N, C-alpha and C positions, 0 to 999 in steps of 0.2 A: 320015644311015646307020645303019641300026639292026641292032645286033650279030646278034638274032636274026630269025628270019623267022615267018610262018605257019607253022603245023607241029610245030616243031622241040619237042625235050622241052628242062626248062631245070628246076634246081632252086633251091625257093625256100625260105632254113633257115628249119627248123623244120618244116614243113610238108612236104617232102620234093619228089617228081618233079612237075614240072605240064606243060601244052601251051602253047604262045601260039595261043590259039584264036583274037587279031586284034591289028592295031595300031591304031591311032586316035588320029586328031590331034583334041585337042577344044581350042578358046578358054577360056584364064584371064584375066580382066581383060585384054582386048585382046591377049594374046598368045597363040600356036600351042604346044602342048605334043603331044610323042608319046607314049602311053602302053604298056604291053603290057598285056594282056590275058590272063591266064596263069591254067588253069581245072588245080589239085589232081587229079590222078589218084585219087588215093585217098578222098578225101571229097566231089569234083563241087563245091570250093567254087570261085569265081572271084576273083578276084584282080588290080586297078589299076593297075601297077607305072610310074610317069613314066619312061620311059627315060634320062631324065639323072641319073636315083639309081639304076641297076640295080650299079653297083658297093658305093655304101656300103650299099645294103640287102643285098646278096650275091648277085642272082640268076646261076647261073652255067650252062654248058654241064654236060653229063653230063662223067662220067671218062671217061679214053683207057686205054689199057690199061697204059698202063706207072704211070698212078695206081692201077689196078686192083689190078697188080702187087705194090704199095706196101699195099695195103688188106687185103690177102692175108696178106702178111709181119705187118702186125700184128696179125692176128686170132693168126696161128701164134704168136706169141710167148706165149712161157710163163713169162719168169722175167721177170714184173712185180712191184712192188711194191703190195700192196692200200692205201688208205688206212684207216688203225682205226678213223678217226673216225666219232659217229653216221649211223645210216641216214640221218636227215632231211639232216645235212650233205652229204653224199657225194650224198643225191638231186639236193640244189640244186646241186651242182658238175656234175654228172654233166648237166642239163637245161641249164646256161650252151653246154657243150659241144656238147650237141646241137643247142644253136638258132644255134650261131655258122655250119651247115649244111658244115661241111668234113665229108668223108667219113673223111678219118683222124681227125677228134674223135669221128665218129660209130664207125667202128672201133672207137675206143681204149674208148670206154664198152660196145660190146658187149664187146669182150673181159676186160677187167675185170670186168662184172658173171656172165659164162661163170666164172671165175678165183675166184670171190666164194660163186659157189653152189656150186660144191665143198667148200667149207667148213664154209658157213652157211645156215642158210634164207635166202631174201631177204623182202624184206621184201612186199609188197601194193605198193607203189610202184614197188619196184626192178625185180618181175616184171615190173609194168605197160612198165615204161623200158626193159628186158629185150626186149620185145616190140618197142616204136617204135622201137628203134635196128637190132634186125634188117628188121623189116618196111621201114624207110628204105633203108635198106643194100640190100637183095634188091631194092627197085625199082629203084632206079638199077645197079645191076649187070643187071640180065636188059633195060635198056631202053638202055642201052649199048652200041651196037652193034659195037665190037670184043672187048665183055669178056663177051658173053652165056655161056658157053662156062667162064669160071673159076667162079665160086660161085652159081650160081641157086637152092638151093631150103636150106629150114628144116634138109630130111638133110644137105647136103653143111656148113651153118657147125658143127650139133650135132658131124658128122663131125671137126671141127678140132680140136674140144672135145675128143672121145671120150666123147661123152651121145649117151644110145639118145634 
């Protein structure tokens, strides 16, 4: 039985929101296997994911209203300690968080980079990562049916951080 249906939106870790384009059965070494064909909305890239591996891979449905409320709380949390390690170590740690596909980890990266931006100039890589985290988060928040009205634009995210 399939967890997703054709047309459903799903989040693929590190790539963002995709749409289930098809569910296909392929024979491999005499055994039939079900695959989800996911088209990533941002890039148009198509990914074939074995249905048996979706949990291991981290493919998940869009967030619920309760999860979105927690995301906004994470973004609004201002009393956070930013790691003072070198920018490249921070970059590596933040990339690991983004690759998990967890909307909460992505929100933490976005918040931490905005907080860091107040104190110092971000490196080119950190600026790019801030944009990546923001885009991943906004795409999901805009498509989740229960949460469209919570935070759905770059301006609303900037307002949370008091940035113009």
